[in-house]
C-alpha positions as CSV (number, residue, x, y, z in Angstrom):
1,M,-38.3,-11.6,73.1
2,T,-39.4,-9.2,73.1
3,A,-38.9,-5.3,75.8
4,D,-42.0,-6.2,77.4
5,F,-40.8,-10.2,78.3
6,F,-39.1,-8.3,82.0
7,R,-42.0,-6.1,82.5
8,T,-44.5,-9.4,81.8
9,L,-42.8,-11.1,83.9
10,G,-42.5,-9.0,87.2
11,I,-39.2,-9.0,86.8
12,A,-37.1,-5.8,88.3
13,V,-34.0,-4.6,86.4
14,R,-31.7,-4.3,89.0
15,E,-29.6,-2.2,86.2
16,G,-29.4,-0.9,82.4
17,R,-31.8,-1.4,79.8
18,V,-33.8,-4.2,79.0
19,F,-33.9,-5.5,74.7
20,T,-35.3,-3.3,72.7
21,A,-36.3,-3.0,68.2
22,A,-32.7,-1.8,67.3
23,D,-31.5,-5.2,69.5
24,D,-31.7,-7.3,66.2
25,H,-29.7,-10.1,63.7
26,R,-28.0,-6.4,62.9
27,A,-27.0,-4.6,64.9
28,Q,-24.3,-5.5,67.5
29,P,-25.3,-8.3,69.9
30,V,-26.5,-8.3,73.8
31,A,-27.1,-9.7,76.9
32,I,-28.9,-9.2,79.7
33,V,-27.8,-11.1,83.0
34,N,-29.9,-11.3,85.9
35,D,-28.2,-10.1,89.6
36,T,-25.9,-13.7,90.1
37,F,-24.3,-14.0,87.3
38,A,-23.6,-10.5,87.2
39,R,-21.7,-11.4,90.4
40,Q,-20.2,-14.6,90.4
41,Y,-19.2,-14.0,87.2
42,L,-18.0,-10.6,86.6
43,G,-16.8,-9.8,89.3
44,G,-17.4,-6.2,92.1
45,G,-18.5,-2.6,90.1
46,S,-21.3,-2.6,87.2
47,P,-21.2,-4.9,84.4
48,I,-23.3,-2.4,82.1
49,G,-20.2,-2.3,79.0
50,R,-18.8,-5.7,79.4
51,V,-18.9,-8.2,77.3
52,V,-19.1,-12.3,77.4
53,T,-19.6,-14.7,75.0
54,F,-22.1,-17.2,74.7
55,G,-22.6,-20.1,72.1
56,G,-19.1,-19.9,71.0
57,D,-17.2,-17.5,70.6
58,R,-19.7,-15.4,70.2
59,R,-19.7,-11.8,71.7
60,H,-21.8,-10.2,73.5
61,V,-21.6,-6.2,75.4
62,V,-24.0,-6.6,78.9
63,V,-26.6,-3.9,78.2
64,G,-28.9,-4.4,81.3
65,V,-28.6,-6.4,84.6
66,V,-32.3,-7.9,86.3
67,A,-33.7,-9.9,89.4
68,D,-33.6,-12.6,90.0
69,T,-36.1,-14.5,90.1
70,R,-37.3,-18.8,90.5
71,Y,-40.7,-20.1,88.5
72,R,-40.5,-24.0,87.2
73,R,-43.7,-22.8,84.8
74,V,-44.5,-18.7,83.7
75,E,-47.4,-19.3,85.6
76,Q,-45.6,-19.0,88.7
């Protein structure tokens, strides 16, 4: 995923940042979550800096929150 992914799809960044070139395989794993995920699974307050686990026991630090979206295909 590139740094322009969310901008290209018109998805607003609500808080934090998007992925950068520094977020490669050598860096600490990071995640960008949507509003609903942040609210349902990370409770109140800012989710930036919180740790979520994906892929078994792989820990990711939340660095950004984006708006919820709905689409079935990229064209939508």
